[in-house]
N, CA, C and O atoms as a Maestro MAE file, in Angstrom:
{
 s_m_m2io_version
 :::
 2.0.0
}

f_m_ct {
 s_m_title
 :::
 protein
 m_atom[336] {
  # First column is atom index #
  i_m_mmod_type
  r_m_x_coord
  r_m_y_coord
  r_m_z_coord
  i_m_residue_number
  s_m_chain_name
  s_m_pdb_residue_name
  s_m_pdb_atom_name
  i_m_atomic_number
  :::
  1 25 171.040 148.366 -32.626 1 A "MET " " N  " 7
  2 3 172.162 149.046 -33.192 1 A "MET " " CA " 6
  3 2 171.877 150.373 -33.996 1 A "MET " " C  " 6
  4 15 172.524 151.409 -33.842 1 A "MET " " O  " 8
  5 25 170.911 150.223 -34.803 2 A "SER " " N  " 7
  6 3 170.725 151.500 -35.636 2 A "SER " " CA " 6
  7 2 168.970 151.805 -35.616 2 A "SER " " C  " 6
  8 15 168.060 150.995 -35.790 2 A "SER " " O  " 8
  9 25 168.919 152.874 -35.414 3 A "PRO " " N  " 7
  10 3 169.982 154.291 -35.312 3 A "PRO " " CA " 6
  11 2 170.575 153.999 -33.896 3 A "PRO " " C  " 6
  12 15 169.906 153.644 -32.926 3 A "PRO " " O  " 8
  13 25 172.389 154.268 -33.923 4 A "PHE " " N  " 7
  14 3 172.673 154.066 -32.553 4 A "PHE " " CA " 6
  15 2 172.370 155.001 -31.535 4 A "PHE " " C  " 6
  16 15 172.597 156.197 -31.716 4 A "PHE " " O  " 8
  17 25 171.880 154.575 -30.484 5 A "PRO " " N  " 7
  18 3 171.600 155.061 -29.326 5 A "PRO " " CA " 6
  19 2 172.725 155.935 -28.377 5 A "PRO " " C  " 6
  20 15 173.034 155.736 -27.202 5 A "PRO " " O  " 8
  21 25 173.070 156.657 -29.037 6 A "TYR " " N  " 7
  22 3 173.853 157.633 -28.289 6 A "TYR " " CA " 6
  23 2 173.664 157.807 -26.961 6 A "TYR " " C  " 6
  24 15 174.365 157.200 -26.151 6 A "TYR " " O  " 8
  25 25 172.582 158.754 -26.541 7 A "ASP " " N  " 7
  26 3 172.011 159.218 -25.464 7 A "ASP " " CA " 6
  27 2 172.157 157.910 -24.326 7 A "ASP " " C  " 6
  28 15 172.895 158.119 -23.363 7 A "ASP " " O  " 8
  29 25 171.504 156.648 -24.421 8 A "LEU " " N  " 7
  30 3 171.681 155.743 -23.505 8 A "LEU " " CA " 6
  31 2 172.893 155.274 -23.414 8 A "LEU " " C  " 6
  32 15 173.377 155.159 -22.288 8 A "LEU " " O  " 8
  33 25 173.699 154.879 -24.638 9 A "VAL " " N  " 7
  34 3 175.253 154.425 -24.288 9 A "VAL " " CA " 6
  35 2 176.006 155.303 -23.203 9 A "VAL " " C  " 6
  36 15 176.502 154.847 -22.173 9 A "VAL " " O  " 8
  37 25 176.014 156.757 -23.629 10 A "ALA " " N  " 7
  38 3 176.791 158.025 -23.077 10 A "ALA " " CA " 6
  39 2 176.222 157.843 -21.143 10 A "ALA " " C  " 6
  40 15 176.929 157.856 -20.135 10 A "ALA " " O  " 8
  41 25 174.854 157.705 -21.269 11 A "ALA " " N  " 7
  42 3 174.404 157.629 -19.890 11 A "ALA " " CA " 6
  43 2 175.219 156.215 -19.004 11 A "ALA " " C  " 6
  44 15 175.639 156.206 -17.847 11 A "ALA " " O  " 8
  45 25 175.238 155.188 -19.958 12 A "GLU " " N  " 7
  46 3 175.866 154.176 -19.026 12 A "GLU " " CA " 6
  47 2 177.417 154.339 -18.637 12 A "GLU " " C  " 6
  48 15 177.840 154.212 -17.488 12 A "GLU " " O  " 8
  49 25 178.086 154.595 -19.598 13 A "LEU " " N  " 7
  50 3 179.496 155.206 -19.710 13 A "LEU " " CA " 6
  51 2 179.913 156.151 -18.809 13 A "LEU " " C  " 6
  52 15 180.995 156.033 -18.234 13 A "LEU " " O  " 8
  53 25 179.050 157.229 -18.593 14 A "ASP " " N  " 7
  54 3 179.352 158.096 -17.668 14 A "ASP " " CA " 6
  55 2 179.115 157.490 -16.149 14 A "ASP " " C  " 6
  56 15 179.497 158.253 -15.261 14 A "ASP " " O  " 8
  57 25 178.677 156.528 -15.813 15 A "LYS " " N  " 7
  58 3 178.519 155.944 -14.744 15 A "LYS " " CA " 6
  59 2 179.683 155.350 -14.370 15 A "LYS " " C  " 6
  60 15 180.004 155.393 -13.183 15 A "LYS " " O  " 8
  61 25 180.318 154.846 -15.106 16 A "TYR " " N  " 7
  62 3 181.802 154.000 -15.039 16 A "TYR " " CA " 6
  63 2 183.083 155.031 -15.717 16 A "TYR " " C  " 6
  64 15 183.697 154.566 -16.678 16 A "TYR " " O  " 8
  65 25 183.358 156.030 -15.346 17 A "PRO " " N  " 7
  66 3 184.706 157.085 -15.953 17 A "PRO " " CA " 6
  67 2 185.721 156.284 -16.119 17 A "PRO " " C  " 6
  68 15 186.375 156.287 -17.162 17 A "PRO " " O  " 8
  69 25 185.986 155.463 -15.063 18 A "ASN " " N  " 7
  70 3 187.336 154.630 -15.348 18 A "ASN " " CA " 6
  71 2 187.445 153.770 -15.854 18 A "ASN " " C  " 6
  72 15 188.575 153.523 -16.274 18 A "ASN " " O  " 8
  73 25 186.506 152.941 -16.078 19 A "ALA " " N  " 7
  74 3 185.979 151.676 -16.787 19 A "ALA " " CA " 6
  75 2 186.766 151.566 -18.461 19 A "ALA " " C  " 6
  76 15 186.601 152.404 -19.348 19 A "ALA " " O  " 8
  77 25 187.425 150.609 -18.544 20 A "LYS " " N  " 7
  78 3 187.951 150.273 -20.102 20 A "LYS " " CA " 6
  79 2 186.913 150.088 -21.164 20 A "LYS " " C  " 6
  80 15 186.185 149.123 -20.935 20 A "LYS " " O  " 8
  81 25 186.647 150.731 -22.241 21 A "VAL " " N  " 7
  82 3 185.579 150.349 -23.141 21 A "VAL " " CA " 6
  83 2 185.949 148.944 -23.971 21 A "VAL " " C  " 6
  84 15 186.906 148.751 -24.721 21 A "VAL " " O  " 8
  85 25 185.011 148.145 -23.637 22 A "VAL " " N  " 7
  86 3 185.679 146.777 -24.770 22 A "VAL " " CA " 6
  87 2 184.397 146.502 -25.592 22 A "VAL " " C  " 6
  88 15 183.284 146.343 -25.092 22 A "VAL " " O  " 8
  89 25 184.684 146.464 -26.905 23 A "TRP " " N  " 7
  90 3 183.364 145.950 -27.754 23 A "TRP " " CA " 6
  91 2 183.885 144.427 -28.041 23 A "TRP " " C  " 6
  92 15 184.872 144.074 -28.685 23 A "TRP " " O  " 8
  93 25 182.860 143.595 -27.324 24 A "ALA " " N  " 7
  94 3 183.322 141.930 -27.444 24 A "ALA " " CA " 6
  95 2 182.390 141.490 -28.574 24 A "ALA " " C  " 6
  96 15 181.245 141.935 -28.652 24 A "ALA " " O  " 8
  97 25 182.888 140.620 -29.440 25 A "GLN " " N  " 7
  98 3 181.983 139.826 -30.347 25 A "GLN " " CA " 6
  99 2 182.410 138.610 -30.764 25 A "GLN " " C  " 6
  100 15 183.597 138.525 -31.081 25 A "GLN " " O  " 8
  101 25 181.691 137.606 -30.842 26 A "GLU " " N  " 7
  102 3 181.992 135.960 -31.328 26 A "GLU " " CA " 6
  103 2 182.600 136.233 -32.757 26 A "GLU " " C  " 6
  104 15 183.680 135.899 -33.245 26 A "GLU " " O  " 8
  105 25 181.709 136.837 -33.180 27 A "GLU " " N  " 7
  106 3 181.941 136.756 -34.947 27 A "GLU " " CA " 6
  107 2 183.557 136.815 -35.216 27 A "GLU " " C  " 6
  108 15 184.207 137.108 -34.213 27 A "GLU " " O  " 8
  109 25 184.202 136.614 -36.248 28 A "PRO " " N  " 7
  110 3 185.338 137.315 -36.557 28 A "PRO " " CA " 6
  111 2 185.300 138.819 -36.738 28 A "PRO " " C  " 6
  112 15 184.243 139.211 -37.233 28 A "PRO " " O  " 8
  113 25 185.937 139.491 -36.538 29 A "LYS " " N  " 7
  114 3 186.573 140.868 -36.810 29 A "LYS " " CA " 6
  115 2 185.384 141.655 -37.529 29 A "LYS " " C  " 6
  116 15 184.512 142.463 -37.210 29 A "LYS " " O  " 8
  117 25 185.924 140.827 -38.936 30 A "ASN " " N  " 7
  118 3 185.533 141.267 -40.090 30 A "ASN " " CA " 6
  119 2 183.792 141.126 -40.586 30 A "ASN " " C  " 6
  120 15 183.111 141.614 -41.488 30 A "ASN " " O  " 8
  121 25 183.613 140.424 -39.740 31 A "MET " " N  " 7
  122 3 182.061 139.936 -40.005 31 A "MET " " CA " 6
  123 2 180.910 140.269 -38.902 31 A "MET " " C  " 6
  124 15 179.712 140.180 -39.170 31 A "MET " " O  " 8
  125 25 181.423 140.671 -37.609 32 A "GLY " " N  " 7
  126 3 180.442 141.224 -37.093 32 A "GLY " " CA " 6
  127 2 180.040 142.940 -36.764 32 A "GLY " " C  " 6
  128 15 180.578 143.490 -37.725 32 A "GLY " " O  " 8
  129 25 179.575 143.735 -36.164 33 A "PRO " " N  " 7
  130 3 179.136 145.030 -36.296 33 A "PRO " " CA " 6
  131 2 180.150 146.070 -35.769 33 A "PRO " " C  " 6
  132 15 179.865 147.262 -35.650 33 A "PRO " " O  " 8
  133 25 181.462 145.491 -35.433 34 A "TYR " " N  " 7
  134 3 182.665 146.162 -34.720 34 A "TYR " " CA " 6
  135 2 183.049 147.452 -35.891 34 A "TYR " " C  " 6
  136 15 183.508 148.473 -35.378 34 A "TYR " " O  " 8
  137 25 182.960 147.452 -36.711 35 A "PHE " " N  " 7
  138 3 183.089 148.250 -37.907 35 A "PHE " " CA " 6
  139 2 182.146 149.275 -37.979 35 A "PHE " " C  " 6
  140 15 182.524 150.406 -38.284 35 A "PHE " " O  " 8
  141 25 180.998 149.047 -37.746 36 A "TYR " " N  " 7
  142 3 179.936 149.904 -37.586 36 A "TYR " " CA " 6
  143 2 179.913 150.884 -36.137 36 A "TYR " " C  " 6
  144 15 179.638 152.081 -36.064 36 A "TYR " " O  " 8
  145 25 180.318 149.896 -34.975 37 A "ILE " " N  " 7
  146 3 179.940 150.434 -33.846 37 A "ILE " " CA " 6
  147 2 181.321 151.539 -33.489 37 A "ILE " " C  " 6
  148 15 181.223 152.715 -33.139 37 A "ILE " " O  " 8
  149 25 182.486 150.812 -33.685 38 A "ALA " " N  " 7
  150 3 183.659 151.702 -33.494 38 A "ALA " " CA " 6
  151 2 183.633 153.078 -33.550 38 A "ALA " " C  " 6
  152 15 183.749 153.853 -32.601 38 A "ALA " " O  " 8
  153 25 183.451 153.375 -34.884 39 A "PRO " " N  " 7
  154 3 183.640 155.031 -34.985 39 A "PRO " " CA " 6
  155 2 182.389 155.580 -34.198 39 A "PRO " " C  " 6
  156 15 182.484 156.683 -33.660 39 A "PRO " " O  " 8
  157 25 181.252 154.875 -34.111 40 A "ARG " " N  " 7
  158 3 180.093 155.633 -32.875 40 A "ARG " " CA " 6
  159 2 180.580 155.692 -31.669 40 A "ARG " " C  " 6
  160 15 180.170 156.624 -30.978 40 A "ARG " " O  " 8
  161 25 181.328 154.977 -31.215 41 A "LEU " " N  " 7
  162 3 181.771 155.036 -29.724 41 A "LEU " " CA " 6
  163 2 182.936 156.017 -29.784 41 A "LEU " " C  " 6
  164 15 183.150 156.645 -28.747 41 A "LEU " " O  " 8
  165 25 183.694 156.239 -30.793 42 A "ASP " " N  " 7
  166 3 184.603 156.898 -30.785 42 A "ASP " " CA " 6
  167 2 184.440 158.410 -30.769 42 A "ASP " " C  " 6
  168 15 185.189 159.208 -30.204 42 A "ASP " " O  " 8
  169 25 183.123 158.738 -31.618 43 A "THR " " N  " 7
  170 3 182.406 159.891 -31.375 43 A "THR " " CA " 6
  171 2 182.254 160.058 -29.905 43 A "THR " " C  " 6
  172 15 183.100 160.617 -29.206 43 A "THR " " O  " 8
  173 25 181.212 159.581 -29.494 44 A "LEU " " N  " 7
  174 3 180.767 159.489 -28.380 44 A "LEU " " CA " 6
  175 2 181.782 159.619 -27.255 44 A "LEU " " C  " 6
  176 15 181.592 160.411 -26.332 44 A "LEU " " O  " 8
  177 25 182.765 158.912 -27.322 45 A "LEU " " N  " 7
  178 3 183.888 159.175 -26.398 45 A "LEU " " CA " 6
  179 2 184.755 160.354 -26.502 45 A "LEU " " C  " 6
  180 15 185.481 160.817 -25.622 45 A "LEU " " O  " 8
  181 25 184.586 160.757 -27.643 46 A "LYS " " N  " 7
  182 3 185.506 162.091 -27.943 46 A "LYS " " CA " 6
  183 2 187.130 161.815 -27.559 46 A "LYS " " C  " 6
  184 15 187.846 162.559 -26.888 46 A "LYS " " O  " 8
  185 25 187.466 160.642 -28.125 47 A "LYS " " N  " 7
  186 3 188.848 160.591 -27.831 47 A "LYS " " CA " 6
  187 2 189.493 160.366 -26.260 47 A "LYS " " C  " 6
  188 15 190.660 160.031 -26.057 47 A "LYS " " O  " 8
  189 25 188.792 160.543 -25.529 48 A "THR " " N  " 7
  190 3 188.959 160.411 -24.068 48 A "THR " " CA " 6
  191 2 189.275 159.073 -23.630 48 A "THR " " C  " 6
  192 15 190.205 158.977 -22.829 48 A "THR " " O  " 8
  193 25 188.619 157.907 -24.037 49 A "ARG " " N  " 7
  194 3 189.009 156.577 -24.116 49 A "ARG " " CA " 6
  195 2 189.073 155.972 -25.047 49 A "ARG " " C  " 6
  196 15 188.328 156.328 -25.960 49 A "ARG " " O  " 8
  197 25 189.840 154.956 -25.245 50 A "ASP " " N  " 7
  198 3 189.978 153.870 -26.385 50 A "ASP " " CA " 6
  199 2 189.046 153.039 -26.379 50 A "ASP " " C  " 6
  200 15 188.567 152.972 -25.247 50 A "ASP " " O  " 8
  201 25 188.421 152.191 -27.285 51 A "VAL " " N  " 7
  202 3 187.288 151.038 -27.539 51 A "VAL " " CA " 6
  203 2 188.437 150.049 -27.822 51 A "VAL " " C  " 6
  204 15 189.090 150.256 -28.845 51 A "VAL " " O  " 8
  205 25 188.786 148.928 -26.989 52 A "HIS " " N  " 7
  206 3 189.300 147.767 -27.207 52 A "HIS " " CA " 6
  207 2 188.420 146.864 -27.534 52 A "HIS " " C  " 6
  208 15 187.294 146.758 -27.048 52 A "HIS " " O  " 8
  209 25 189.046 145.989 -28.612 53 A "TYR " " N  " 7
  210 3 188.083 145.033 -29.667 53 A "TYR " " CA " 6
  211 2 188.551 143.639 -28.827 53 A "TYR " " C  " 6
  212 15 189.649 143.478 -28.295 53 A "TYR " " O  " 8
  213 25 187.585 142.809 -28.845 54 A "GLU " " N  " 7
  214 3 187.752 141.424 -28.127 54 A "GLU " " CA " 6
  215 2 186.913 140.497 -28.874 54 A "GLU " " C  " 6
  216 15 185.686 140.503 -28.786 54 A "GLU " " O  " 8
  217 25 187.553 139.735 -29.579 55 A "GLY " " N  " 7
  218 3 186.893 138.562 -30.340 55 A "GLY " " CA " 6
  219 2 187.649 138.101 -31.188 55 A "GLY " " C  " 6
  220 15 188.804 138.512 -31.077 55 A "GLY " " O  " 8
  221 25 187.438 137.304 -32.117 56 A "ARG " " N  " 7
  222 3 188.243 136.574 -33.105 56 A "ARG " " CA " 6
  223 2 188.654 137.638 -34.227 56 A "ARG " " C  " 6
  224 15 188.283 138.754 -34.589 56 A "ARG " " O  " 8
  225 25 189.683 136.629 -34.603 57 A "ALA " " N  " 7
  226 3 190.698 137.838 -35.968 57 A "ALA " " CA " 6
  227 2 189.936 137.920 -36.762 57 A "ALA " " C  " 6
  228 15 188.922 137.271 -36.504 57 A "ALA " " O  " 8
  229 25 189.915 138.701 -38.136 58 A "PRO " " N  " 7
  230 3 189.510 138.780 -39.288 58 A "PRO " " CA " 6
  231 2 189.758 137.418 -39.759 58 A "PRO " " C  " 6
  232 15 190.776 136.783 -39.484 58 A "PRO " " O  " 8
  233 25 188.507 136.870 -40.690 59 A "SER " " N  " 7
  234 3 188.809 135.561 -41.349 59 A "SER " " CA " 6
  235 2 187.852 135.461 -42.380 59 A "SER " " C  " 6
  236 15 186.800 136.098 -42.327 59 A "SER " " O  " 8
  237 25 188.119 134.760 -43.251 60 A "ALA " " N  " 7
  238 3 187.456 134.495 -44.829 60 A "ALA " " CA " 6
  239 2 185.906 133.728 -44.192 60 A "ALA " " C  " 6
  240 15 184.772 133.969 -44.607 60 A "ALA " " O  " 8
  241 25 186.220 132.947 -43.290 61 A "SER " " N  " 7
  242 3 184.744 132.020 -43.124 61 A "SER " " CA " 6
  243 2 184.365 132.142 -41.647 61 A "SER " " C  " 6
  244 15 185.258 132.130 -40.800 61 A "SER " " O  " 8
  245 25 183.373 132.233 -41.381 62 A "PRO " " N  " 7
  246 3 182.674 132.554 -40.000 62 A "PRO " " CA " 6
  247 2 183.242 131.607 -38.921 62 A "PRO " " C  " 6
  248 15 183.424 131.940 -37.750 62 A "PRO " " O  " 8
  249 25 183.487 130.460 -39.414 63 A "ALA " " N  " 7
  250 3 183.774 129.224 -38.334 63 A "ALA " " CA " 6
  251 2 184.501 128.481 -38.903 63 A "ALA " " C  " 6
  252 15 184.406 128.159 -40.087 63 A "ALA " " O  " 8
  253 25 185.735 127.935 -37.721 64 A "THR " " N  " 7
  254 3 186.861 127.021 -38.261 64 A "THR " " CA " 6
  255 2 186.538 125.766 -38.948 64 A "THR " " C  " 6
  256 15 187.204 125.342 -39.892 64 A "THR " " O  " 8
  257 25 185.451 125.145 -38.438 65 A "GLY " " N  " 7
  258 3 184.985 123.640 -39.088 65 A "GLY " " CA " 6
  259 2 185.746 123.072 -38.406 65 A "GLY " " C  " 6
  260 15 186.160 122.175 -39.140 65 A "GLY " " O  " 8
  261 25 186.309 122.967 -37.311 66 A "ASN " " N  " 7
  262 3 187.017 122.105 -36.433 66 A "ASN " " CA " 6
  263 2 186.995 122.330 -35.065 66 A "ASN " " C  " 6
  264 15 187.339 123.374 -34.510 66 A "ASN " " O  " 8
  265 25 186.501 121.130 -34.438 67 A "LYS " " N  " 7
  266 3 185.975 121.691 -33.066 67 A "LYS " " CA " 6
  267 2 187.067 121.671 -32.105 67 A "LYS " " C  " 6
  268 15 186.851 122.175 -31.004 67 A "LYS " " O  " 8
  269 25 188.326 121.112 -32.378 68 A "ALA " " N  " 7
  270 3 189.351 121.249 -31.190 68 A "ALA " " CA " 6
  271 2 190.138 122.711 -31.690 68 A "ALA " " C  " 6
  272 15 190.868 123.251 -30.859 68 A "ALA " " O  " 8
  273 25 190.004 123.253 -32.855 69 A "GLN " " N  " 7
  274 3 190.371 124.505 -33.330 69 A "GLN " " CA " 6
  275 2 189.577 125.847 -32.731 69 A "GLN " " C  " 6
  276 15 190.149 126.876 -32.372 69 A "GLN " " O  " 8
  277 25 188.295 125.641 -32.704 70 A "HIS " " N  " 7
  278 3 187.274 126.492 -32.115 70 A "HIS " " CA " 6
  279 2 187.522 126.479 -30.614 70 A "HIS " " C  " 6
  280 15 187.573 127.481 -29.900 70 A "HIS " " O  " 8
  281 25 187.669 125.230 -30.229 71 A "ARG " " N  " 7
  282 3 187.980 125.481 -28.642 71 A "ARG " " CA " 6
  283 2 189.113 126.266 -28.053 71 A "ARG " " C  " 6
  284 15 189.107 126.821 -26.955 71 A "ARG " " O  " 8
  285 25 190.272 126.233 -29.095 72 A "LYS " " N  " 7
  286 3 191.277 126.857 -28.836 72 A "LYS " " CA " 6
  287 2 191.107 128.229 -28.842 72 A "LYS " " C  " 6
  288 15 191.523 128.963 -27.946 72 A "LYS " " O  " 8
  289 25 190.440 128.641 -29.940 73 A "GLU " " N  " 7
  290 3 190.175 130.161 -30.454 73 A "GLU " " CA " 6
  291 2 189.184 130.544 -28.837 73 A "GLU " " C  " 6
  292 15 189.756 131.252 -28.008 73 A "GLU " " O  " 8
  293 25 188.109 130.160 -28.602 74 A "VAL " " N  " 7
  294 3 187.385 130.572 -27.837 74 A "VAL " " CA " 6
  295 2 188.299 130.575 -26.273 74 A "VAL " " C  " 6
  296 15 188.115 131.476 -25.455 74 A "VAL " " O  " 8
  297 25 189.091 129.655 -26.074 75 A "GLU " " N  " 7
  298 3 189.983 129.795 -24.647 75 A "GLU " " CA " 6
  299 2 191.085 130.854 -25.102 75 A "GLU " " C  " 6
  300 15 191.512 131.635 -24.251 75 A "GLU " " O  " 8
  301 25 191.461 130.899 -26.133 76 A "ALA " " N  " 7
  302 3 192.370 132.117 -26.243 76 A "ALA " " CA " 6
  303 2 191.610 133.610 -26.270 76 A "ALA " " C  " 6
  304 15 192.125 134.676 -25.935 76 A "ALA " " O  " 8
  305 25 190.379 133.420 -26.709 77 A "MET " " N  " 7
  306 3 189.337 134.822 -26.640 77 A "MET " " CA " 6
  307 2 189.299 135.024 -24.938 77 A "MET " " C  " 6
  308 15 189.509 136.110 -24.399 77 A "MET " " O  " 8
  309 25 189.067 134.075 -24.388 78 A "GLN " " N  " 7
  310 3 188.744 134.339 -22.824 78 A "GLN " " CA " 6
  311 2 190.072 134.280 -22.396 78 A "GLN " " C  " 6
  312 15 190.028 134.438 -21.176 78 A "GLN " " O  " 8
  313 25 191.065 134.156 -22.703 79 A "LYS " " N  " 7
  314 3 192.199 134.692 -21.946 79 A "LYS " " CA " 6
  315 2 192.658 135.886 -21.940 79 A "LYS " " C  " 6
  316 15 192.905 136.450 -20.875 79 A "LYS " " O  " 8
  317 25 192.882 136.576 -23.336 80 A "ASP " " N  " 7
  318 3 192.946 138.019 -23.582 80 A "ASP " " CA " 6
  319 2 191.818 138.811 -23.060 80 A "ASP " " C  " 6
  320 15 192.127 139.972 -22.793 80 A "ASP " " O  " 8
  321 25 190.385 138.431 -22.810 81 A "PHE " " N  " 7
  322 3 189.460 139.287 -22.544 81 A "PHE " " CA " 6
  323 2 190.071 139.291 -20.869 81 A "PHE " " C  " 6
  324 15 190.372 140.398 -20.422 81 A "PHE " " O  " 8
  325 25 190.229 138.218 -20.070 82 A "MET " " N  " 7
  326 3 190.531 138.536 -18.697 82 A "MET " " CA " 6
  327 2 191.895 139.229 -18.303 82 A "MET " " C  " 6
  328 15 192.220 139.563 -17.164 82 A "MET " " O  " 8
  329 25 192.523 139.358 -19.291 83 A "SER " " N  " 7
  330 3 194.192 140.342 -19.029 83 A "SER " " CA " 6
  331 2 193.859 141.771 -19.432 83 A "SER " " C  " 6
  332 15 194.791 142.574 -19.375 83 A "SER " " O  " 8
  333 25 192.431 142.294 -19.910 84 A "LEU " " N  " 7
  334 3 192.667 143.676 -19.939 84 A "LEU " " CA " 6
  335 2 192.236 144.365 -18.896 84 A "LEU " " C  " 6
  336 15 192.405 145.583 -18.848 84 A "LEU " " O  " 8
  :::
 }
 m_bond[335] {
  # First column is bond index #
  i_m_from
  i_m_to
  i_m_order
  :::
  1 1 2 1
  2 2 3 1
  3 3 4 2
  4 3 5 1
  5 5 6 1
  6 6 7 1
  7 7 8 2
  8 7 9 1
  9 9 10 1
  10 10 11 1
  11 11 12 2
  12 11 13 1
  13 13 14 1
  14 14 15 1
  15 15 16 2
  16 15 17 1
  17 17 18 1
  18 18 19 1
  19 19 20 2
  20 19 21 1
  21 21 22 1
  22 22 23 1
  23 23 24 2
  24 23 25 1
  25 25 26 1
  26 26 27 1
  27 27 28 2
  28 27 29 1
  29 29 30 1
  30 30 31 1
  31 31 32 2
  32 31 33 1
  33 33 34 1
  34 34 35 1
  35 35 36 2
  36 35 37 1
  37 37 38 1
  38 38 39 1
  39 39 40 2
  40 39 41 1
  41 41 42 1
  42 42 43 1
  43 43 44 2
  44 43 45 1
  45 45 46 1
  46 46 47 1
  47 47 48 2
  48 47 49 1
  49 49 50 1
  50 50 51 1
  51 51 52 2
  52 51 53 1
  53 53 54 1
  54 54 55 1
  55 55 56 2
  56 55 57 1
  57 57 58 1
  58 58 59 1
  59 59 60 2
  60 59 61 1
  61 61 62 1
  62 62 63 1
  63 63 64 2
  64 63 65 1
  65 65 66 1
  66 66 67 1
  67 67 68 2
  68 67 69 1
  69 69 70 1
  70 70 71 1
  71 71 72 2
  72 71 73 1
  73 73 74 1
  74 74 75 1
  75 75 76 2
  76 75 77 1
  77 77 78 1
  78 78 79 1
  79 79 80 2
  80 79 81 1
  81 81 82 1
  82 82 83 1
  83 83 84 2
  84 83 85 1
  85 85 86 1
  86 86 87 1
  87 87 88 2
  88 87 89 1
  89 89 90 1
  90 90 91 1
  91 91 92 2
  92 91 93 1
  93 93 94 1
  94 94 95 1
  95 95 96 2
  96 95 97 1
  97 97 98 1
  98 98 99 1
  99 99 100 2
  100 99 101 1
  101 101 102 1
  102 102 103 1
  103 103 104 2
  104 103 105 1
  105 105 106 1
  106 106 107 1
  107 107 108 2
  108 107 109 1
  109 109 110 1
  110 110 111 1
  111 111 112 2
  112 111 113 1
  113 113 114 1
  114 114 115 1
  115 115 116 2
  116 115 117 1
  117 117 118 1
  118 118 119 1
  119 119 120 2
  120 119 121 1
  121 121 122 1
  122 122 123 1
  123 123 124 2
  124 123 125 1
  125 125 126 1
  126 126 127 1
  127 127 128 2
  128 127 129 1
  129 129 130 1
  130 130 131 1
  131 131 132 2
  132 131 133 1
  133 133 134 1
  134 134 135 1
  135 135 136 2
  136 135 137 1
  137 137 138 1
  138 138 139 1
  139 139 140 2
  140 139 141 1
  141 141 142 1
  142 142 143 1
  143 143 144 2
  144 143 145 1
  145 145 146 1
  146 146 147 1
  147 147 148 2
  148 147 149 1
  149 149 150 1
  150 150 151 1
  151 151 152 2
  152 151 153 1
  153 153 154 1
  154 154 155 1
  155 155 156 2
  156 155 157 1
  157 157 158 1
  158 158 159 1
  159 159 160 2
  160 159 161 1
  161 161 162 1
  162 162 163 1
  163 163 164 2
  164 163 165 1
  165 165 166 1
  166 166 167 1
  167 167 168 2
  168 167 169 1
  169 169 170 1
  170 170 171 1
  171 171 172 2
  172 171 173 1
  173 173 174 1
  174 174 175 1
  175 175 176 2
  176 175 177 1
  177 177 178 1
  178 178 179 1
  179 179 180 2
  180 179 181 1
  181 181 182 1
  182 182 183 1
  183 183 184 2
  184 183 185 1
  185 185 186 1
  186 186 187 1
  187 187 188 2
  188 187 189 1
  189 189 190 1
  190 190 191 1
  191 191 192 2
  192 191 193 1
  193 193 194 1
  194 194 195 1
  195 195 196 2
  196 195 197 1
  197 197 198 1
  198 198 199 1
  199 199 200 2
  200 199 201 1
  201 201 202 1
  202 202 203 1
  203 203 204 2
  204 203 205 1
  205 205 206 1
  206 206 207 1
  207 207 208 2
  208 207 209 1
  209 209 210 1
  210 210 211 1
  211 211 212 2
  212 211 213 1
  213 213 214 1
  214 214 215 1
  215 215 216 2
  216 215 217 1
  217 217 218 1
  218 218 219 1
  219 219 220 2
  220 219 221 1
  221 221 222 1
  222 222 223 1
  223 223 224 2
  224 223 225 1
  225 225 226 1
  226 226 227 1
  227 227 228 2
  228 227 229 1
  229 229 230 1
  230 230 231 1
  231 231 232 2
  232 231 233 1
  233 233 234 1
  234 234 235 1
  235 235 236 2
  236 235 237 1
  237 237 238 1
  238 238 239 1
  239 239 240 2
  240 239 241 1
  241 241 242 1
  242 242 243 1
  243 243 244 2
  244 243 245 1
  245 245 246 1
  246 246 247 1
  247 247 248 2
  248 247 249 1
  249 249 250 1
  250 250 251 1
  251 251 252 2
  252 251 253 1
  253 253 254 1
  254 254 255 1
  255 255 256 2
  256 255 257 1
  257 257 258 1
  258 258 259 1
  259 259 260 2
  260 259 261 1
  261 261 262 1
  262 262 263 1
  263 263 264 2
  264 263 265 1
  265 265 266 1
  266 266 267 1
  267 267 268 2
  268 267 269 1
  269 269 270 1
  270 270 271 1
  271 271 272 2
  272 271 273 1
  273 273 274 1
  274 274 275 1
  275 275 276 2
  276 275 277 1
  277 277 278 1
  278 278 279 1
  279 279 280 2
  280 279 281 1
  281 281 282 1
  282 282 283 1
  283 283 284 2
  284 283 285 1
  285 285 286 1
  286 286 287 1
  287 287 288 2
  288 287 289 1
  289 289 290 1
  290 290 291 1
  291 291 292 2
  292 291 293 1
  293 293 294 1
  294 294 295 1
  295 295 296 2
  296 295 297 1
  297 297 298 1
  298 298 299 1
  299 299 300 2
  300 299 301 1
  301 301 302 1
  302 302 303 1
  303 303 304 2
  304 303 305 1
  305 305 306 1
  306 306 307 1
  307 307 308 2
  308 307 309 1
  309 309 310 1
  310 310 311 1
  311 311 312 2
  312 311 313 1
  313 313 314 1
  314 314 315 1
  315 315 316 2
  316 315 317 1
  317 317 318 1
  318 318 319 1
  319 319 320 2
  320 319 321 1
  321 321 322 1
  322 322 323 1
  323 323 324 2
  324 323 325 1
  325 325 326 1
  326 326 327 1
  327 327 328 2
  328 327 329 1
  329 329 330 1
  330 330 331 1
  331 331 332 2
  332 331 333 1
  333 333 334 1
  334 334 335 1
  335 335 336 2
  :::
 }
}
């Protein structure tokens, strides 16, 4: 991801001009690379398309520590992703 491969990402995005751009990560929003990637994608897209985030909400810990809660979070992420 660093240095950010602007030319390679631009070539892929140019293949799909009508596609939604989604950044998906399993880590909470404040722990993964989203805040590094988002401004670079915005620069690359020149505000012609939005970058949609799909992943866990910001959290103080990287995992819930509870299997049932983890399963609910994963199912919610999958449902949200499918509705894009």
